[in-house]
C-alpha positions in Angstrom: 304.1 121.4 277.0 307.1 122.9 275.2 307.0 126.5 274.1 305.7 127.3 270.7 308.2 127.1 267.8 306.8 130.5 266.9 307.5 132.0 270.3 310.3 134.2 269.0 308.2 135.7 266.2 307.6 139.4 266.9 304.3 141.1 266.1 304.6 143.2 262.9 303.3 146.8 263.1 300.0 147.1 261.2 299.9 148.6 257.7 299.3 152.3 258.3 296.6 153.0 255.8 294.5 149.9 256.8 295.0 150.7 260.5 293.7 154.2 259.8 290.5 152.7 258.2 290.0 150.4 261.2 290.3 153.3 263.5 287.8 155.2 261.4 285.3 152.4 261.5 285.5 152.2 265.3 284.9 155.9 265.7 281.3 156.7 266.7 281.5 160.4 266.0 278.9 161.5 263.5 281.3 164.0 261.9 284.0 161.5 261.1 285.6 161.6 257.6 287.9 159.0 256.0 290.6 160.6 253.8 293.0 157.7 254.1 292.6 154.5 252.0 293.0 154.8 248.2 289.6 153.8 246.9 287.0 155.7 244.9 283.9 156.8 246.7 280.7 158.5 245.4 279.4 161.8 246.7 277.4 159.7 249.2 280.7 158.3 250.5 279.9 154.8 249.1 281.9 152.4 246.8 280.8 152.5 243.2 280.4 149.5 241.0 280.8 150.9 237.5 277.7 150.5 235.4 279.7 148.9 232.5 281.1 146.4 235.0 277.6 145.4 236.1 276.6 144.9 232.5 279.7 142.8 231.7 279.3 140.7 234.8 275.7 139.8 233.7 277.0 138.9 230.2 279.6 136.6 231.7 277.0 135.0 234.0 274.8 134.2 231.0 277.6 132.8 228.9 277.1 129.0 229.0 280.4 128.4 227.1 282.5 129.5 230.1 283.9 127.1 232.7 286.3 127.1 235.6 289.3 125.5 233.9 292.7 126.9 234.7 293.9 129.9 232.7 297.3 129.7 231.0 300.1 130.5 233.4 300.7 133.9 231.9 297.0 134.7 232.0 294.0 135.3 229.7 295.4 136.1 226.3 292.8 138.6 225.3 293.2 140.4 228.6 296.9 140.6 228.3 296.8 141.9 224.8 294.2 144.5 225.5 295.8 145.7 228.7 299.1 146.3 226.9 297.3 148.0 224.0 295.7 150.6 226.2 299.0 151.3 227.9 301.0 151.6 224.7 298.3 152.9 222.3 296.7 151.4 219.2 299.4 152.8 216.9 302.4 151.7 219.1 305.4 150.8 217.1 306.4 148.2 219.7 303.1 146.4 219.2 303.3 146.5 215.4 306.9 145.1 215.6 305.7 142.3 218.0 308.2 143.3 220.7 305.6 143.5 223.4 304.6 140.8 225.9 302.7 140.7 229.1 301.8 138.7 232.2 298.5 138.8 234.0 299.1 139.4 237.7 297.4 139.7 241.0 296.9 143.4 240.9 299.5 146.0 240.2 301.5 144.8 243.2 301.7 141.3 241.6 303.0 142.9 238.4 305.6 144.8 240.3 306.7 141.6 242.1 307.0 139.5 239.0 309.0 142.2 237.3 311.2 142.6 240.4 311.8 138.9 240.7 312.8 138.7 237.0 315.1 141.7 237.2 316.8 140.3 240.3 317.4 136.9 238.5 318.3 138.1 235.0 318.8 141.9 234.6 322.2 142.9 233.5 323.7 139.6 234.6 322.4 136.6 236.5 321.1 137.1 240.1 322.3 140.7 240.2 321.0 141.7 243.7 323.6 144.5 243.8 321.9 146.6 241.1 320.7 149.8 242.7 316.9 150.3 242.6 315.8 153.9 242.9 312.4 154.9 244.3 311.1 158.4 244.5 311.1 160.3 247.8 308.3 160.0 248.8 306.6 157.0 247.1 304.0 154.4 247.6 305.5 152.4 250.6 305.1 149.1 248.8 307.7 150.0 246.2 310.5 149.6 248.6 309.1 146.5 250.2 308.4 144.6 246.9 312.0 145.1 245.6 313.5 144.4 249.0 311.5 141.2 249.4 312.5 140.2 245.8 316.1 140.2 247.0 317.5 143.5 246.0 320.1 144.8 248.5 320.6 148.4 247.4 317.3 150.4 247.5 317.9 154.1 247.1 315.7 157.2 246.8 315.7 159.9 244.2 314.6 163.5 244.8 311.0 164.1 243.7 309.0 166.3 246.1 310.0 169.9 246.9 308.2 170.6 250.1 309.0 174.3 250.0 307.4 175.0 246.7 305.0 172.0 247.0 305.9 170.7 243.6 308.3 168.6 241.6 312.1 168.8 242.4 313.1 168.3 238.8 316.7 169.4 239.2 317.2 167.1 242.2 315.6 164.2 240.2 317.9 164.8 237.2 321.0 165.2 239.4 320.2 161.8 241.0 319.8 160.2 237.6 323.1 161.7 236.4 324.9 160.3 239.5 323.3 156.9 239.5 325.4 154.0 238.4 324.8 152.9 234.8 322.0 150.3 234.4 320.4 151.3 237.7 316.6 150.6 237.9 314.3 153.5 238.4 310.7 153.1 239.5 308.6 155.8 237.8 305.0 156.6 238.4 303.3 156.8 235.0 300.7 159.3 236.2 299.0 160.6 239.4 302.1 160.1 241.5 301.3 158.5 244.8 301.4 160.2 247.3 302.1 163.7 246.0 299.7 163.9 243.0 302.5 165.8 241.2 303.6 164.6 237.8 306.3 165.9 235.4 305.0 167.8 232.4 305.7 166.3 228.9 308.7 168.6 228.5 310.0 167.5 231.9 309.5 163.8 231.0 311.6 164.4 227.8 314.4 165.7 230.0 314.1 162.7 232.3 314.1 160.3 229.3 317.2 162.0 227.8 319.2 161.5 231.0 318.0 157.9 231.4 318.9 157.0 227.8 322.4 158.5 228.1 323.0 156.9 231.5 321.6 153.5 230.4 319.0 153.5 233.2 316.1 151.0 233.2 312.6 152.5 233.5 310.1 150.4 235.4 306.7 152.3 235.2 303.9 151.8 237.8 300.6 152.7 236.1 297.9 152.4 238.7 295.6 155.2 237.6 295.4 155.3 233.8 292.3 157.3 232.8 291.4 157.9 236.5 293.9 160.8 236.8 292.8 163.1 234.0 289.8 161.3 232.5 291.9 160.6 229.4 293.6 157.2 228.8 295.9 158.8 226.3 297.0 161.7 228.4 297.7 159.5 231.4 299.8 157.1 229.3 301.8 159.8 227.7 305.1 159.2 229.6 305.1 155.4 229.0 304.4 155.9 225.3 307.0 158.5 224.9 309.7 156.2 226.4 308.7 153.4 224.0 308.9 155.8 221.1 312.5 156.7 222.3 313.5 153.1 221.9 313.6 152.1 225.6 313.2 148.6 226.8 311.0 148.8 229.8 308.5 147.2 232.2 305.1 148.7 233.0 303.0 147.4 235.9 299.3 148.1 235.4 296.5 148.0 237.9 292.7 147.9 237.0 291.6 148.4 240.6 290.9 152.1 240.3 289.9 152.6 236.7 287.5 149.6 236.7 286.6 149.7 240.4 287.8 146.0 240.7 289.6 146.4 244.0 289.0 142.9 245.3 289.4 141.1 242.0 293.1 141.8 242.0 293.4 142.5 238.2 296.9 143.5 237.1 299.2 143.2 234.1 302.9 143.5 233.5 303.7 144.9 230.1 307.2 144.1 228.8 308.7 146.1 225.9 311.9 144.7 224.4 314.2 145.3 221.5 312.7 142.5 219.4 310.2 139.6 219.5 312.9 137.0 220.4 314.1 138.9 223.4 310.5 139.3 224.7 309.6 135.6 224.3 312.7 134.6 226.3 311.8 137.1 229.0 308.3 135.7 229.2 309.5 132.1 229.4 311.4 133.0 232.5 308.5 135.0 233.9 306.3 131.9 233.4 308.6 130.0 235.7 308.4 132.7 238.3 304.5 132.8 238.1 304.4 129.0 238.4 306.0 129.0 241.8 304.2 132.2 243.0 300.4 131.7 242.2 300.7 129.1 239.3 297.6 130.4 237.4 295.8 133.7 237.7 292.0 134.1 238.5 289.7 134.7 235.6 286.7 136.7 236.6 288.3 140.2 236.8 290.4 139.6 233.7 287.3 138.5 231.8 285.5 141.7 232.8 288.4 143.9 231.6 289.0 141.9 228.4 285.3 141.9 227.4 285.1 145.6 228.0 288.2 146.5 226.2 287.4 144.2 223.2 284.0 145.8 222.4 284.0 149.3 220.9 280.6 150.0 222.5 281.6 148.7 226.0 285.0 150.4 225.7 283.3 153.8 225.1 280.9 153.2 228.0 283.8 152.4 230.3 285.7 155.5 229.3 282.6 157.5 230.2 282.5 155.8 233.6 286.2 156.5 234.2 285.6 160.2 233.3 282.8 160.4 235.7 285.2 159.3 238.5 288.0 161.6 237.3 285.7 164.6 237.0 284.4 164.1 240.6 287.9 164.1 241.9 288.8 167.2 239.9 285.7 168.9 241.3 286.6 168.1 244.9 290.1 169.5 244.3 288.6 172.8 243.1 286.0 173.0 245.8 288.5 172.3 248.6 290.9 174.9 247.3 288.3 177.6 246.9 287.0 177.0 250.5 290.5 177.2 252.0 291.2 180.4 250.1 287.8 181.9 251.1 288.6 181.2 254.7 292.0 182.9 254.4 293.8 179.8 255.5 297.5 180.6 256.0 299.8 179.5 253.1 299.1 178.8 249.5 296.7 176.2 248.3 297.1 176.2 244.5 299.0 172.9 244.7 295.7 171.2 245.4 294.4 171.9 241.9 297.8 171.6 240.3 298.2 168.1 241.5 296.3 165.2 239.8 294.7 161.9 240.6 293.3 160.4 243.7 295.7 161.8 246.2 296.8 165.3 247.3 299.9 166.0 249.3 298.4 168.8 251.4 301.6 170.1 253.1 300.0 169.6 256.5 302.6 168.6 259.1 302.3 165.6 261.5 301.1 167.7 264.4 298.4 169.3 262.3 297.4 165.8 261.1 297.3 164.6 264.6 295.0 167.4 265.6 292.6 166.6 262.7 292.5 163.0 263.6 292.1 163.4 267.4 290.1 166.6 267.6 288.1 166.6 264.3 287.8 162.9 263.6 289.2 163.4 260.1 291.4 160.5 259.2 294.4 161.0 257.0 298.0 159.8 256.6 300.7 161.3 258.9 302.4 162.6 255.7 299.5 164.9 255.1 298.3 162.8 252.1 294.6 162.8 251.6 292.3 160.8 249.3 290.2 163.4 247.4 287.5 160.8 246.9 286.8 160.9 250.7 285.5 164.5 250.2 281.8 165.0 249.4 279.5 168.0 249.0 278.3 167.2 252.5 281.6 167.2 254.3 283.6 169.7 252.3 282.8 172.7 254.6 283.6 170.7 257.7 286.9 169.5 256.3 288.0 172.9 255.0 287.1 174.6 258.3 289.0 171.9 260.3 292.1 172.3 258.1 291.9 176.0 258.5 291.7 175.6 262.3 294.6 173.1 262.4 296.9 175.4 260.3 295.9 178.5 262.2 296.5 176.9 265.6 299.5 174.7 265.0 302.6 175.6 263.2 
């Protein structure tokens, strides 16, 4: 028989974070700890189905009026409206002026992709693949891939992480924005920056917005952790809302994987803020065409769970309590890990662990120290030194802290 027509296809390297989880599962050592994949875990190390989600799922199951007909191409209307509302706030001038639209998507990644596809086709001139897209250094690795696969040819990085001080390189960031060509697209993390866990302060966001407005730069926010970072929906949405108040047109990709625990339901939303209602409707009409050839119609279950929860004052309050439970546990693990490392006298400073926010912490561990932790201590984390704080529990904290101390002490 003739050789396969796919014979020349090379094997792609595995996605690092999922390969890490696979290696963890195959490890038989009783001490093993998974600090890799970005998903919430309880203090028992188990996934958590939010109590409010269980309640709403039962409500949906008992609702005989529901069926499995297609949703509209742009998604469940009550989901889209409520998702944009929690991103922009109840008193948002953009919502009141009806210059907000949205698209239900397959997770936050789907929202990024629909936004990227639209921008490549229509932003600042038709089919403008030459527009520079700026991604923070470092960033979630999918940011680069999504915009590259959407057809953008010029993907650049902007300064963000200062490794020496283990914090934000604000001056480097502002300098890059000053030097960027006008109308460049900047991918901004709304809160809980992945992977560093380091966010600008409100005053720093104001400086960033001032430069972006003067340079006519386009803000594309990625909001994957609203409420999950600080425990406050309003605090975690501050940057997005400030940019809207400053008159920016912008996109905001939202994910409900973390703050609802709906990882496998793939519930996302792309909020579009424009100058006026007419502009927004024309943008949505083009996004509808993109969705039609991508997934055609979105799934309903996850969107119904979110929409039902956000539409009911009682369920909404219960959900905020569930989210705060998760956020508080993450904050506690940060505090406990830092205190243990400092008590051990671990070389270096560790205040950045509690100064950072959200699910991830950029520990400052180098690749050799990470390799030591994985191979010798069975503690699985990314080569960059990023750890998922949810992987820490009251049972493994001492072991992890002592192992980090050992790695830092032995390996420079």
